[in-house]
C-alpha positions as CSV (number, residue, x, y, z in Angstrom):
1,M,44.8,55.3,32.8
2,A,45.9,52.6,35.2
3,K,43.0,50.8,37.0
4,F,43.6,49.2,40.4
5,L,41.6,48.6,43.5
6,L,41.9,46.7,46.8
7,G,38.9,44.6,47.7
8,K,37.7,41.7,49.8
9,K,36.2,38.5,48.4
10,I,32.6,38.0,49.6
11,G,31.9,34.8,47.9
12,M,30.9,33.0,44.6
13,S,27.7,33.3,42.6
14,Q,26.4,32.7,39.1
15,I,24.9,34.9,36.4
16,F,22.7,33.9,33.5
17,Q,23.6,35.6,30.2
18,E,21.1,36.5,27.5
19,N,21.9,33.3,25.5
20,G,21.1,31.2,28.5
21,A,24.7,30.3,29.5
22,V,25.5,30.2,33.2
23,V,28.7,32.1,34.2
24,P,30.3,31.6,37.6
25,V,31.4,34.9,39.1
26,T,33.3,36.0,42.2
27,V,31.7,38.9,44.2
28,I,34.3,41.3,45.5
29,E,33.5,44.2,48.0
30,I,35.4,47.4,47.4
31,E,35.9,49.7,50.4
32,P,37.0,53.3,49.7
33,N,40.5,53.2,48.2
34,I,42.4,56.4,49.2
35,V,45.6,57.4,47.6
36,T,48.2,57.8,50.4
37,Q,51.4,58.6,48.4
38,I,52.5,59.2,44.8
39,K,56.0,57.9,44.0
40,T,58.0,59.7,41.3
41,P,61.2,58.7,39.5
42,A,62.9,62.0,40.5
43,K,62.3,61.4,44.3
44,D,61.9,57.6,44.7
45,G,63.5,56.2,41.5
46,Y,60.2,54.7,40.1
47,S,56.6,55.6,39.4
48,A,53.9,54.1,41.6
49,V,50.7,55.0,43.5
50,Q,50.3,53.9,47.1
51,V,46.7,53.1,48.1
52,G,45.2,52.4,51.5
53,T,41.9,50.9,52.5
54,G,40.1,49.5,55.6
55,K,40.1,50.9,59.1
56,K,42.6,50.1,61.8
57,N,42.6,51.4,65.4
58,K,46.2,51.1,66.4
59,I,49.0,52.0,63.9
60,K,52.7,52.8,64.5
61,K,54.0,56.3,64.9
62,P,55.8,56.4,61.5
63,Q,52.6,55.5,59.8
64,V,50.7,58.2,61.7
65,G,53.1,60.8,60.2
66,H,52.9,59.2,56.8
67,F,49.1,59.2,56.6
68,K,48.7,62.5,58.3
69,E,45.1,63.6,58.0
70,L,44.1,60.7,55.7
71,G,43.2,58.3,58.5
72,K,44.4,54.9,59.6
73,F,44.5,52.1,57.0
74,K,44.4,48.4,57.6
75,H,45.8,47.5,54.1
76,V,48.3,49.6,52.1
77,R,49.6,48.5,48.7
78,E,51.6,50.0,45.9
79,F,50.7,49.8,42.2
80,A,53.2,50.6,39.4
81,V,52.0,53.3,37.0
82,N,53.5,55.3,34.1
83,E,54.3,58.9,34.6
84,A,51.5,59.8,32.2
85,D,49.0,57.8,34.2
86,A,49.9,59.4,37.5
87,S,47.0,61.9,37.4
88,L,45.9,61.0,40.9
89,R,46.6,63.2,43.9
90,V,47.1,62.3,47.6
91,G,43.7,62.0,49.2
92,D,41.8,61.1,46.0
93,K,39.3,58.2,46.2
94,N,39.5,55.3,43.8
95,E,36.0,54.1,43.2
96,V,34.7,50.8,41.7
97,S,33.2,52.8,38.8
98,V,36.7,52.9,37.1
99,F,35.9,49.4,35.8
100,V,33.3,48.6,33.2
101,P,31.9,45.3,32.2
102,G,34.1,43.6,29.7
103,D,37.4,44.8,31.2
104,I,40.1,42.1,31.5
105,V,41.8,42.2,34.9
106,K,44.6,40.5,36.9
107,V,43.6,39.5,40.4
108,T,46.1,38.8,43.2
109,G,45.2,37.2,46.5
110,I,46.2,34.7,49.2
111,S,45.2,31.1,48.4
112,K,43.5,28.9,51.0
113,G,45.9,27.1,53.4
114,K,45.7,23.3,53.2
115,G,48.2,22.6,55.9
116,F,50.9,19.9,55.6
117,A,50.3,18.0,52.5
118,G,52.0,15.0,50.8
119,A,53.7,15.0,47.4
120,V,50.6,13.4,45.7
121,K,48.2,16.2,46.8
122,R,50.7,19.0,46.8
123,H,52.5,18.4,43.4
124,G,50.2,15.9,41.6
125,F,52.6,12.9,41.7
126,H,51.0,9.7,40.6
127,G,52.6,7.5,43.3
128,M,54.2,4.1,42.9
129,P,52.7,1.0,41.4
130,A,50.4,-1.0,43.7
131,S,52.1,-4.3,42.9
132,H,55.3,-5.7,41.5
133,G,57.5,-5.4,44.5
134,H,56.0,-2.3,46.2
135,R,54.7,-3.0,49.6
136,S,53.8,0.2,51.5
137,V,55.2,3.1,49.4
138,Q,52.2,3.9,47.1
139,R,52.1,7.7,47.9
140,H,55.8,8.3,48.4
141,V,58.0,10.8,46.4
142,G,60.5,8.3,45.1
143,S,64.1,9.3,44.4
144,I,65.0,12.8,45.7
145,G,68.5,12.9,44.2
146,Q,71.5,11.1,43.0
147,R,74.7,9.8,44.5
148,F,76.6,13.0,43.9
149,P,76.3,15.8,45.0
150,Q,75.5,14.2,48.4
151,H,72.7,16.5,49.4
152,T,69.2,17.2,48.2
153,L,69.1,19.9,45.6
154,K,67.1,23.1,46.2
155,G,63.6,23.2,44.7
156,M,63.1,19.4,45.0
157,R,59.3,18.7,45.1
158,M,58.5,17.0,48.3
159,A,55.9,17.0,51.0
160,G,55.3,20.3,52.9
161,R,53.0,23.1,53.7
162,M,50.5,23.7,50.9
163,G,48.5,26.9,50.2
164,N,48.4,30.2,52.1
165,A,50.6,31.8,49.4
166,K,50.3,34.8,47.1
167,T,48.6,33.7,43.9
168,T,47.8,35.7,40.7
169,T,45.2,34.9,38.1
170,R,45.4,36.8,34.8
171,G,42.8,37.3,32.1
172,L,39.6,37.5,34.2
173,E,36.7,39.4,32.7
174,I,34.5,41.8,34.7
175,I,30.9,40.7,34.2
176,R,29.0,43.3,36.2
177,V,29.8,46.4,38.3
178,D,27.5,47.4,41.1
179,A,28.5,51.0,42.0
180,E,25.8,51.4,44.6
181,N,27.0,48.5,46.8
182,S,30.7,48.9,45.8
183,Q,30.8,45.4,44.3
């Protein structure tokens, strides 16, 4: 069965294991995840489950018709599933109890925004030498291209806005599940 939930990061903590090792953990609060739509290959061309969570006061009219009697959701996401795993029905609640300690999960979220950053901070460039002819270009990028073609190629690593982007971390282990507090 496919396991997926939408949650909100509360903060960081640490847990002491039986052998005395300290493990850093991230505490995630899980609001009720309600299935809003089941996508099938016959109708939509692929298999997925659409889940909504959170409360929102004002939503657009097409969403009102889409959610019908389920409520108004702040966050709506789709998760790909196999046809065999699509045992959920519209209106079902996905609880935190689907996970057990020891499960390996993939977590996706938005990274912290750092604002406009230079090439040294953003890409880890080492910068220029501090002597031997270099005066005031220690943290510069260096060359950003060649003589031909006479434009900067796409994807050239330069200064720019850093962070505030979708980031995925794979291979995280669930240490503890608190079903009472939905964490």
